[in-house]
Each structure stands twice: as C-alpha cells, then as structure tokens.
C-alpha positions in Angstrom: -53.0 173.2 -38.3 -52.9 177.3 -37.9 -50.4 179.5 -36.4 -49.6 183.2 -34.7 -46.9 184.7 -33.5 -46.0 187.7 -30.4 -43.1 189.4 -29.6 -42.3 185.3 -29.2 -45.7 184.8 -30.6 -46.5 182.5 -33.1 -50.8 181.7 -34.8 -51.0 178.8 -36.8 -54.6 178.5 -38.9 -55.5 175.2 -41.1 -55.9 171.8 -41.2 -53.1 169.4 -42.5 -52.9 166.7 -39.4 -51.5 163.1 -39.6 -51.3 160.2 -38.6 -50.1 156.2 -38.9 -50.9 153.2 -38.0 -48.8 153.5 -35.4 -50.7 156.5 -34.2 -53.9 155.2 -35.1 -53.0 152.6 -32.0 -52.0 155.2 -29.4 -55.1 157.2 -30.7 -57.4 154.0 -29.6 -54.8 153.4 -26.4 -55.6 157.1 -25.7 -59.5 156.3 -26.0 -59.6 153.5 -23.6 -57.8 156.2 -20.7 -59.8 158.8 -21.2 -63.3 156.3 -21.3 -64.7 158.6 -24.1 -66.6 155.8 -25.2 -68.0 155.4 -21.7 -68.4 159.5 -21.7 -70.2 159.0 -25.1 -72.4 156.3 -23.9 -73.9 158.5 -21.3 -74.1 161.0 -23.3 -76.7 159.3 -25.6 -78.2 157.4 -22.9 -79.2 161.1 -21.0 -80.2 162.1 -24.4 -82.2 159.1 -24.6 -83.2 159.3 -21.3 -84.1 163.3 -21.6 -86.8 162.9 -24.2 -90.0 163.9 -22.9 -93.4 161.2 -22.9 -94.6 163.6 -26.5 -91.4 162.7 -27.8 -92.3 159.3 -27.4 -95.8 159.7 -29.2 -94.1 161.5 -32.0 -91.5 158.6 -32.6 -88.7 160.3 -30.7 -88.1 162.7 -33.6 -86.0 165.0 -31.6 -84.1 162.6 -30.2 -83.7 160.4 -32.9 -82.3 163.7 -35.1 -78.3 164.1 -35.2 -77.1 167.3 -35.1 -73.5 167.0 -35.9 -70.2 166.0 -34.9 -68.7 168.6 -32.0 -65.0 169.8 -32.4 -63.4 167.8 -30.0 -64.9 164.4 -31.3 -64.3 165.4 -34.7 -61.0 166.0 -34.1 -60.3 162.6 -32.9 -62.2 160.9 -35.7 -59.8 163.0 -37.9 -56.6 161.6 -36.2 -57.8 158.2 -36.2 -58.6 158.3 -40.1 -55.7 160.1 -41.7 -52.9 157.9 -42.3 -50.9 160.2 -44.1 -50.1 164.4 -44.3 -53.3 166.3 -45.8 -51.8 168.7 -48.1 -54.5 171.5 -48.8 -54.6 173.0 -52.2 -55.0 176.5 -51.7 -51.7 178.7 -50.4 -50.6 179.5 -47.2 -50.3 183.2 -46.2 -47.7 184.7 -43.6 -48.5 188.0 -41.5 -45.2 188.7 -40.0 -45.1 191.5 -36.8 -42.0 192.8 -38.2 -42.9 193.1 -41.9 -39.0 193.7 -42.5 -38.0 190.5 -40.4 -36.0 187.3 -43.0 -38.5 185.0 -43.7 -37.4 181.5 -43.3 -39.2 178.0 -44.3 -38.0 174.6 -45.3 -38.3 172.1 -48.1 -38.0 169.1 -45.6 -37.1 167.7 -42.1 -33.2 167.8 -42.2 -32.8 172.2 -43.0 -34.7 172.3 -39.2 -31.1 170.6 -37.8 -32.9 168.3 -35.6 -31.1 165.8 -33.5 -30.7 162.6 -35.1 -33.0 160.5 -33.1 -35.9 163.1 -33.0 -35.8 163.4 -36.7 -35.7 159.2 -37.0 -38.4 159.5 -34.9 -40.4 162.1 -37.5 -39.8 159.7 -40.4 -40.3 156.4 -38.8 -43.7 158.0 -37.9 -44.0 158.3 -41.5 -44.0 162.2 -42.0 -41.5 162.7 -45.1 -41.9 166.0 -45.7 -43.0 169.1 -44.0 -46.9 170.0 -45.2 -47.2 173.5 -46.3 -48.3 175.3 -42.3 -45.3 173.5 -41.1 -42.6 174.4 -43.8 -43.3 177.7 -42.6 -43.8 177.4 -38.8 -41.7 174.4 -37.6 -38.5 177.6 -38.4 -40.1 180.0 -36.4 -40.9 177.8 -33.5 -36.9 175.9 -33.1 -36.2 179.9 -33.0 -35.2 180.2 -29.1 -35.5 184.0 -28.6 -32.6 183.8 -26.9 -30.2 182.3 -29.5 -29.3 179.3 -28.4 -30.5 175.4 -28.8 -34.3 174.2 -27.0 -33.2 171.5 -25.0 -36.1 171.7 -22.2 -38.1 168.9 -21.1 -41.9 168.8 -22.8 -45.0 168.5 -20.1 -48.0 167.4 -22.4 -51.3 167.7 -20.8 -54.7 169.4 -21.2 -55.2 172.9 -19.1 -57.0 171.3 -15.9 -53.7 168.9 -15.0 -51.1 171.4 -16.4 -52.3 173.8 -14.1 -52.4 171.3 -11.3 -48.9 170.5 -12.1 -47.7 174.0 -11.8 -49.8 175.4 -8.6 -51.3 172.9 -6.6 -48.4 170.0 -6.9 -45.2 172.5 -7.7 -44.0 169.7 -10.6 -43.1 172.2 -12.7 -41.8 175.5 -12.2 -43.5 178.2 -14.5 -40.9 180.7 -14.6 -38.9 178.1 -16.3 -41.3 177.8 -18.8 -39.5 178.9 -22.2 -42.4 177.6 -25.0 -45.7 177.0 -24.0 -48.1 176.1 -27.1 -51.5 175.8 -27.4 -52.8 173.0 -29.7 -56.3 173.1 -31.0 -57.5 175.8 -30.0 -61.2 175.7 -31.3 -62.1 172.5 -29.3 -60.3 174.5 -26.0 -62.8 176.8 -26.4 -65.7 175.1 -27.2 -64.6 172.8 -24.3 -66.2 173.7 -20.4 -63.4 174.7 -18.3 -60.7 175.0 -20.7 -60.4 178.7 -21.5 -60.4 180.3 -18.4 -57.7 177.3 -17.1 -55.4 178.2 -20.2 -55.8 182.1 -18.7 -55.0 180.8 -15.3 -52.0 179.1 -16.8 -50.8 181.9 -19.5 -50.9 184.8 -16.6 -48.1 183.1 -14.7 -46.1 182.3 -17.6 -42.4 184.4 -18.3 -42.8 187.7 -20.1 -40.1 186.5 -22.7 -41.6 183.4 -23.1 -42.6 182.0 -27.1 -46.0 181.9 -27.5 -47.5 179.3 -29.8 -51.2 179.0 -30.4 -52.5 176.3 -33.2 -56.3 176.2 -34.5 -57.6 174.3 -37.3 -60.7 176.7 -37.7 -60.1 180.9 -37.6 -64.0 182.0 -36.6 -64.2 185.1 -33.9 -64.2 183.2 -30.9 -61.0 181.6 -31.4 -59.1 185.3 -33.0 -60.7 186.8 -29.6 -59.0 183.8 -27.6 -55.6 184.1 -30.0 -55.3 187.6 -29.4 -56.1 187.6 -25.5 -53.2 184.6 -25.4 -50.6 186.4 -28.1 -51.4 189.7 -28.7 -48.5 191.0 -31.5 -48.6 187.5 -33.3 -46.2 186.2 -36.6 -49.6 184.9 -38.2 -49.1 181.7 -40.6 -52.7 180.1 -41.6 -53.9 179.0 -45.0 -57.0 181.0 -47.1 -59.9 179.9 -46.2 -61.4 177.3 -48.2 -64.3 178.6 -50.0 -66.8 175.8 -50.9 -67.9 176.1 -54.6 -71.0 174.7 -56.3 -69.1 175.4 -59.4 -68.0 172.1 -60.5 -71.7 170.0 -58.8 -74.7 169.3 -61.1 -77.4 169.6 -58.5 -81.2 168.1 -59.2 -84.1 167.8 -57.2 -87.4 165.1 -57.6 -90.4 165.3 -56.0 -91.9 162.8 -54.2 -94.9 161.4 -51.6 -93.2 159.9 -48.8 -90.0 157.6 -48.0 -90.9 154.4 -50.5 -91.5 157.1 -53.4 -87.6 158.7 -52.2 -86.7 155.1 -52.2 -87.7 154.4 -55.7 -86.3 157.2 -57.4 -83.0 156.2 -55.8 -83.9 152.4 -56.9 -84.1 153.8 -60.6 -81.1 156.3 -60.1 -78.6 153.5 -59.2 -80.3 152.1 -62.5 -79.7 154.7 -64.6 -76.4 155.6 -63.9 -73.1 153.8 -62.7 -71.9 155.0 -59.0 -68.7 154.5 -58.3 -69.7 155.4 -54.4 -72.5 157.3 -52.8 -73.2 159.2 -49.7 -76.8 160.0 -48.6 -77.7 161.7 -45.8 -80.8 161.0 -43.6 -82.1 163.4 -41.3 -82.7 161.0 -38.6 -80.9 157.6 -37.3 -84.3 155.9 -37.9 -84.5 156.8 -41.5 -81.1 156.2 -41.7 -81.3 152.4 -40.3 -84.5 152.0 -42.2 -82.7 152.8 -45.8 -79.8 150.9 -44.6 -82.2 147.9 -44.2 -84.0 148.3 -48.0 -80.3 148.6 -49.6 -79.1 146.1 -48.3 -81.5 143.8 -48.9 -81.5 144.5 -52.4 -78.1 143.4 -52.7 -75.9 147.2 -52.0 -72.9 147.0 -49.6 -73.8 149.4 -47.2 -72.1 151.4 -44.3 -74.3 153.2 -42.1 -72.5 156.0 -39.4 -74.5 157.8 -37.2 -74.0 159.4 -33.8 -75.2 157.4 -31.4 -72.1 155.3 -32.7 -68.5 155.5 -30.4 -65.8 157.7 -32.5 -63.7 154.0 -33.4 -66.7 152.7 -34.4 -67.1 156.0 -36.7 -63.4 155.7 -37.5 -63.7 151.7 -39.0 -66.4 152.8 -40.7 -65.4 155.5 -42.4 -62.2 153.5 -43.3 -63.8 150.9 -44.9 -65.7 153.4 -47.3 -63.0 154.6 -47.7 -61.3 151.3 -48.8 -63.6 151.0 -51.5 -65.3 147.8 -48.9 -68.4 149.4 -49.1 -70.3 151.2 -52.3 -73.0 153.4 -49.9 -72.8 155.2 -47.1 -76.1 156.4 -45.1 -75.6 158.5 -42.7 -76.4 161.8 -40.2 -75.0 164.8 -40.0 -72.1 163.5 -38.5 -70.3 162.8 -41.5 -71.4 166.7 -43.6 -67.5 167.8 -43.0 -64.5 166.6 -43.0 -64.4 163.2 -44.6 -63.2 163.4 -48.3 -63.6 160.3 -50.4 -62.2 160.2 -53.9 -64.5 157.6 -55.1 -67.9 159.9 -54.3 -69.5 160.6 -57.5 -73.1 161.3 -55.8 -74.2 162.2 -52.7 -77.9 162.3 -52.2 -80.0 164.0 -49.5 -83.0 161.8 -48.6 -83.7 164.7 -46.4 -82.9 168.1 -46.6 -80.9 169.3 -43.8 -83.1 171.4 -41.1 -81.7 173.0 -38.1 -83.8 172.6 -35.0 -85.8 175.0 -35.5 -86.6 173.6 -39.1 -85.1 176.5 -41.2 -82.8 175.3 -44.0 -79.7 174.8 -42.8 -77.8 176.4 -46.0 -74.3 175.6 -44.4 -74.2 171.7 -43.5 -76.4 171.5 -47.2 -73.3 172.9 -48.9 -70.9 171.0 -46.7 -72.9 167.8 -47.6 -73.3 167.9 -51.1 -69.3 169.3 -51.0 -68.3 165.5 -50.0 -68.9 164.9 -54.0 -66.8 167.0 -56.5 -63.7 166.4 -54.4 -60.2 166.9 -55.7 -61.2 168.7 -59.1 -63.4 165.7 -60.6 -67.4 166.4 -61.6 -69.7 166.2 -58.7 -73.5 165.2 -58.8 -76.4 166.2 -55.6 -80.0 164.7 -55.6 -82.1 165.9 -53.1 -85.5 164.4 -52.6 -88.5 166.4 -51.6 -91.3 165.3 -50.4 -94.4 168.1 -50.0 -94.8 171.7 -50.0 -93.1 172.2 -46.9 -90.1 170.3 -48.6 -89.8 172.6 -51.4 -89.9 175.6 -50.0 -87.2 174.4 -47.9 -85.1 173.6 -51.5 -86.7 177.3 -52.9 -85.3 178.7 -49.9 -81.4 177.0 -50.1 -81.3 178.0 -54.0 -82.6 181.2 -53.5 -79.7 181.3 -50.6 -76.6 179.9 -53.2 -78.4 181.8 -56.0 -78.2 178.3 -58.0 -81.1 176.7 -59.9 -81.3 173.4 -59.2 -83.2 171.0 -61.7 -86.1 169.3 -61.4 -85.2 165.2 -61.8 -87.9 163.0 -63.0 -87.1 159.8 -61.7 -89.0 158.0 -64.6 -87.7 158.7 -66.8 -84.3 156.7 -67.3 -82.8 158.6 -70.4 -83.5 161.9 -68.4 -81.6 160.3 -65.5 -78.6 158.6 -67.9 -77.9 162.4 -69.1 -77.4 163.8 -65.7 -74.1 161.4 -65.5 -72.5 163.2 -68.5 
C-alpha cells in the first residue's frame, strides 16, 4: 500500500499486501458473493461475440489476444496468492506537511498499544510484524486528531453502497465520521462511477475528518485524485522500483515459423538446466498449442490465459510457485506482479506488441523482469520469426540501449555457455 495526510489526512503509496489461508478463504467467498466469475465469463463471452466476420476468417486473432489484466482483477489476484507480507527491498520515503512535527514509527504491533482482542486478531491472521509502509503509516493513522482514543464503529463498503447508506437510507450520519479511508485508489479511478461517488461522499464529510488514501501505484491520475481528496498531505511512499536489465542476459533466436521456435526451445532445454520457466505468447491459441506440445514431450506445464476466472488463475500461479509445474505458458495476464524465485529463464515465444502492432517496451521489461529476481542472474530468450519481428526486436533494443545477442539454437555448445 501507499499513503498521504491532510491536516488530518494521509496518502500511502506502494505494494506490500499479504494474505493468509484464512484470508484466501474469505476472498473465495467474496468472489462468489460478488459473482465476479459470472462477470468475467460474460466479459469473455461478449468479447468472443463481438468478433467480426473478418476476425473469424483471420483466426479470431484480435479476440484471441490477451491485453493484460485490469487493475481490479490484478489486485484481487494478488490478495489470493500472497500468504505473507511482501517486503520490497527499496526504502520508505516520508514527506510531512509539517517538517517540524515529530515522526513516529514502530517495529512491532505491541508498540501501537492496541486492545488485546485486536492485537490477537492481527497475529491470528499471520501478521507477525508491521511492513515497512505500516511502520510509518500506522502511528499516523491511529493518532486521533482530537487526542482521544478512536473507538468508533467501522463501516466498510464500495463507494456506491456507502453513498446509499449515508444519503438514501440514512443509516450512517456523515457528521459523525471521524476517519475516512479510500483504499486502492488506482482501482477506484479505473472503475466506472467510483470516482464521482468518492467525491460526493468526501464533500459531505466534516472538515476535521481524518483522510487516508491508499494506492499501489502513483501515476498522474492517482495523484490528481489524491490531491482533491487530501490536498495538503503527509506522504508515505516506497521509492519507485526501477526494474533493471543489469542482471538479465538477453538473446534472440531467428526462426521461420512456430515449429522452428518450438525446436529452438527444445534445444535450449536440452543444453542447459532450467529450474522453472515462463514462456510468453501473444495469443491464447498459440499458448494452448505450445502447452500441448510441451506436455506431450514430458514437461510439467501450467497454462495461464485471460479467459480463466480469477480463482483459477490464482490456483495455477500457486501450483507453479509450489513447483508442481516447471513451465508456465502464459499471455500478457502474467506479464507483471508475479514473483517466483525459481524462474531462471523467460522466453518470449512472441514479442510483445501494442494493439497498434507497435513494440510494447513496457510489457517487454515486465515480462523479462519475471527472471533475475531476488538478486539472481536471469536469462531472457526472444523468438524472432521474420523481418517484421526482427524490426520489433531492434526497436526494443534501441529503446533500452541494450544489445540483444543473437543465439544459434542449433549450436548446443553456445547455448551451454549462456547459462554461466
């Protein structure tokens, strides 16, 4: 999470969420009650139904492409697959509205002087100590602006429901609200209607109400939103993580067609020892074809594409993390946010493209960033099939100002050397 503070407000930015088995079960129940699965199924069906006749003649390529995971789905997926707090390696930065104000931080939940049952509940959820963001954010959040202990009831809901409770049903007296929290602000502004509803609630709150805003990202739309909600904040944020290519060796292999790509992949597996691999394809159809081929050749393969429900994706990723499958064949739905320590190689079976068929350099960076994690050396191999594909590769190379070496997939001795 990430954070900010007004005279009584905070922004918190970053990504340190965690969950336990108990939280996993709760999320599963929430999934059912919100009927997210049905929603995603309808979305998938509508996409397929919306394909034109020409698309069908061309193999439904457009409908077959996975453009990545939306923020809300990615956020829920992270909650389902993370069983502990994720501790980033980069440092926390605190920007206070009043620089002369004392800055408090804690190293344990006991220092927060929580009531016994609440403290016991925190530990029972598997949280043994505060994360980096929580060390600075929790003391601010629990400091009541009027100096007394906060003991009011807590209301949790989506903006639309809370709006109804406050104004339509009259179940919540907004004048008595002392702390207002907006969680996952990046998801809020990406979800139709939530933005305006949040503003409407905010406008009716008392002026001395403490404002807290949390967001996993801090792009310009989130910043504009945050400044309207909390105009003069204290800011607690993780320094932006810089994905680096320094510890990732990059190569490309020239091929004529997908069968040649598969043969090159087979030769790589023959020549070097691979702990676990992630292979990215541009379309679901290619991903399915490749997973069948690899499985037929004796590999333990997991297939992850955008037509799967969130729970299915979480289950597949968890099995891959547990080492039950050694190869993950996927589309762009797994391009970012999924860290598996044992991944030693990433293969771009297809180079990433935007909807306009331009090189998608950001996705390329996040794709190959699935290897070389946790300070280890990583390996990325790109399959190139023709002049257009080679031009895409050269433009990606120029964008990052990094040379991508050509690899002869038939030279097993050369392949052996890239592993060292």
